[in-house]
C-alpha positions as CSV (number, residue, x, y, z in Angstrom):
1,M,40.5,-98.2,-43.4
2,F,39.4,-95.5,-45.4
3,F,36.8,-93.6,-44.5
4,E,34.4,-91.4,-46.9
5,K,34.0,-87.8,-45.9
6,K,30.5,-86.7,-47.0
7,H,30.0,-83.2,-47.9
8,E,26.7,-81.9,-47.3
9,K,25.8,-79.5,-50.7
10,N,23.9,-76.4,-50.3
11,I,24.9,-75.3,-47.1
12,M,24.7,-71.3,-46.7
13,E,25.5,-69.7,-43.1
14,I,26.2,-66.0,-41.8
15,L,28.4,-66.1,-39.0
16,F,29.3,-63.4,-36.7
17,H,33.0,-63.6,-34.7
18,E,32.4,-61.4,-31.9
19,N,36.2,-61.0,-30.9
20,S,37.3,-60.4,-34.1
21,K,34.0,-58.2,-35.0
22,E,33.8,-59.8,-38.3
23,F,30.9,-61.5,-40.4
24,H,31.3,-64.4,-42.8
25,L,28.3,-64.7,-45.4
26,T,29.0,-68.3,-47.3
27,N,27.5,-70.9,-49.0
28,D,29.2,-73.9,-50.9
29,K,30.5,-71.7,-53.9
30,I,31.1,-68.2,-52.4
31,S,32.5,-66.2,-49.2
32,Y,32.0,-62.6,-48.3
33,V,33.2,-61.8,-45.2
34,M,33.2,-58.0,-43.7
35,Q,34.5,-56.4,-40.2
36,I,33.3,-53.8,-38.4
37,L,36.5,-50.8,-38.5
38,Y,38.4,-49.5,-36.1
39,N,36.4,-46.5,-36.1
40,G,32.8,-48.1,-36.2
41,Q,32.3,-48.0,-40.1
42,I,31.9,-51.2,-42.0
43,G,34.6,-52.3,-44.1
44,Q,35.1,-55.5,-46.5
45,L,37.8,-58.4,-45.8
46,Y,37.2,-60.6,-48.9
47,Y,34.8,-61.7,-51.8
48,G,35.7,-64.7,-53.7
49,S,35.9,-68.1,-53.9
50,K,34.5,-69.9,-50.6
51,I,37.5,-70.0,-47.8
52,H,36.8,-71.7,-44.7
53,D,35.6,-69.8,-41.7
54,R,38.1,-68.8,-38.9
55,E,37.8,-66.9,-35.4
56,S,39.5,-63.8,-37.8
57,F,40.5,-62.8,-41.4
58,A,42.5,-59.6,-39.9
59,H,45.6,-60.6,-41.6
60,L,43.6,-59.5,-44.8
61,F,43.2,-56.1,-43.9
62,E,46.1,-54.2,-44.9
63,T,47.8,-52.0,-42.0
64,Q,50.8,-50.7,-43.8
65,F,51.6,-47.5,-43.1
66,R,51.6,-44.9,-45.4
67,P,53.6,-41.5,-46.3
68,M,50.8,-38.7,-46.8
69,V,48.0,-40.8,-45.7
70,C,46.1,-39.6,-43.0
71,G,45.5,-41.6,-39.7
72,P,44.2,-41.3,-36.3
73,K,47.0,-40.9,-33.7
74,E,46.2,-43.7,-31.7
75,N,46.7,-45.6,-34.5
76,P,48.5,-44.4,-37.3
77,S,48.3,-47.9,-39.4
78,F,44.6,-47.7,-39.4
79,A,43.9,-45.2,-42.7
80,I,40.4,-44.8,-43.7
81,E,41.2,-43.8,-47.3
82,T,42.7,-46.9,-47.8
83,A,40.0,-49.4,-46.3
84,K,37.7,-51.0,-48.4
85,Q,34.7,-49.8,-47.4
86,E,31.1,-51.1,-47.8
87,Y,29.0,-47.5,-47.5
88,P,31.5,-44.9,-47.5
89,S,30.7,-41.5,-46.5
90,F,32.2,-38.0,-47.0
91,G,33.9,-36.2,-43.9
92,T,35.8,-39.1,-42.3
93,G,39.2,-38.9,-44.0
94,D,38.5,-40.7,-47.0
95,Y,38.8,-38.4,-50.3
96,R,37.4,-41.0,-52.4
97,N,33.8,-40.7,-53.6
98,P,31.0,-41.3,-51.0
99,A,28.3,-43.8,-51.7
100,F,25.9,-41.3,-50.9
101,E,25.4,-37.3,-49.4
102,I,23.0,-36.2,-47.1
103,Y,22.7,-32.2,-47.0
104,R,22.1,-30.9,-44.0
105,E,20.2,-27.3,-43.4
106,D,23.4,-25.6,-42.7
107,G,25.0,-26.4,-45.9
108,S,27.3,-29.4,-44.6
109,Y,26.7,-33.0,-46.0
110,I,29.3,-34.7,-43.4
111,T,28.3,-37.9,-42.1
112,D,29.4,-40.6,-40.0
113,F,27.6,-43.8,-39.4
114,K,29.0,-46.4,-36.6
115,Y,27.6,-49.9,-36.1
116,V,24.9,-50.0,-33.3
117,G,24.0,-53.5,-33.9
118,H,23.1,-56.1,-36.3
119,E,20.5,-58.9,-36.9
120,I,20.8,-62.7,-38.9
121,I,17.6,-63.6,-40.6
122,D,16.2,-66.6,-42.3
123,G,14.8,-65.2,-46.0
124,K,15.3,-62.4,-47.7
125,P,13.0,-59.3,-47.1
126,A,11.0,-57.2,-50.1
127,L,12.3,-54.0,-51.2
128,E,8.8,-51.8,-50.7
129,N,8.1,-50.5,-54.2
130,L,11.4,-51.6,-55.6
131,P,11.9,-54.6,-58.0
132,A,14.7,-57.0,-56.2
133,T,15.6,-60.7,-56.3
134,Y,13.1,-62.9,-53.9
135,V,12.8,-66.2,-52.6
136,E,9.9,-68.9,-52.6
137,E,10.8,-70.1,-49.4
138,D,12.7,-68.5,-46.3
139,K,15.3,-71.4,-46.3
140,E,16.7,-70.5,-50.0
141,A,18.6,-67.3,-48.2
142,K,19.4,-65.6,-45.2
143,T,20.2,-62.3,-44.4
144,L,22.2,-59.8,-43.1
145,E,20.8,-56.4,-41.5
146,I,23.8,-54.3,-40.0
147,Y,22.8,-51.1,-38.4
148,L,24.5,-48.2,-38.2
149,K,24.1,-44.5,-36.7
150,D,24.9,-41.1,-37.2
151,E,24.6,-39.4,-33.9
152,V,25.0,-35.6,-34.8
153,L,22.5,-36.1,-37.5
154,N,20.1,-39.2,-35.3
155,A,19.8,-40.7,-38.5
156,K,19.6,-44.6,-39.0
157,M,21.1,-46.7,-41.8
158,T,20.5,-50.4,-42.7
159,L,22.9,-52.4,-44.9
160,R,21.4,-55.7,-46.0
161,Y,23.2,-58.5,-47.6
162,T,21.5,-61.8,-48.4
163,I,23.1,-64.7,-49.3
164,F,21.3,-67.7,-51.5
165,R,21.6,-71.1,-50.5
166,D,21.7,-72.5,-54.4
167,Y,24.2,-69.5,-56.3
168,P,26.9,-67.7,-56.2
169,V,25.3,-64.3,-55.5
170,I,25.3,-61.7,-52.8
171,A,22.1,-59.1,-53.3
172,R,23.2,-56.0,-51.1
173,S,20.4,-53.0,-50.3
174,V,20.4,-49.8,-48.1
175,S,17.9,-48.0,-46.1
176,F,17.9,-44.7,-44.4
177,E,15.8,-43.5,-41.9
178,N,15.5,-39.8,-40.5
């Protein structure tokens, strides 16, 4: 007997796997996978065609030891300078250009924003006083807000990722609070 498998169209989800500390944003067309890295920063594991969800995508993170790459003594296979960071900062061992710089009164611009929490909300919040994508109804999109904090500066960063139900698109934005 043949059973036809029904395929539901226009499904979108934002999943968080507590054990692997990974986020999976997905719809019928694409997947975007991120994780909370060993050092508390956020790293990208995958962006492309839709993939099936699983408890862990850790196999997508490169952990090969490389000579001349800085890594923490307790975890030498982890190197921030080779990780695909979501919003890289200056002064954490990554020698590439940062996504932002915050100059302090003492002349330093080292920052270390680390994960403190997240929230998944229906729809897409507006960006005040900025042009942006939008939805007519909240059921057309879901948004992941990732909260990070730099303890020394007492500054907060919010990374926002919106996946749309009907389009192969991830809209991203960032805001800072000091």
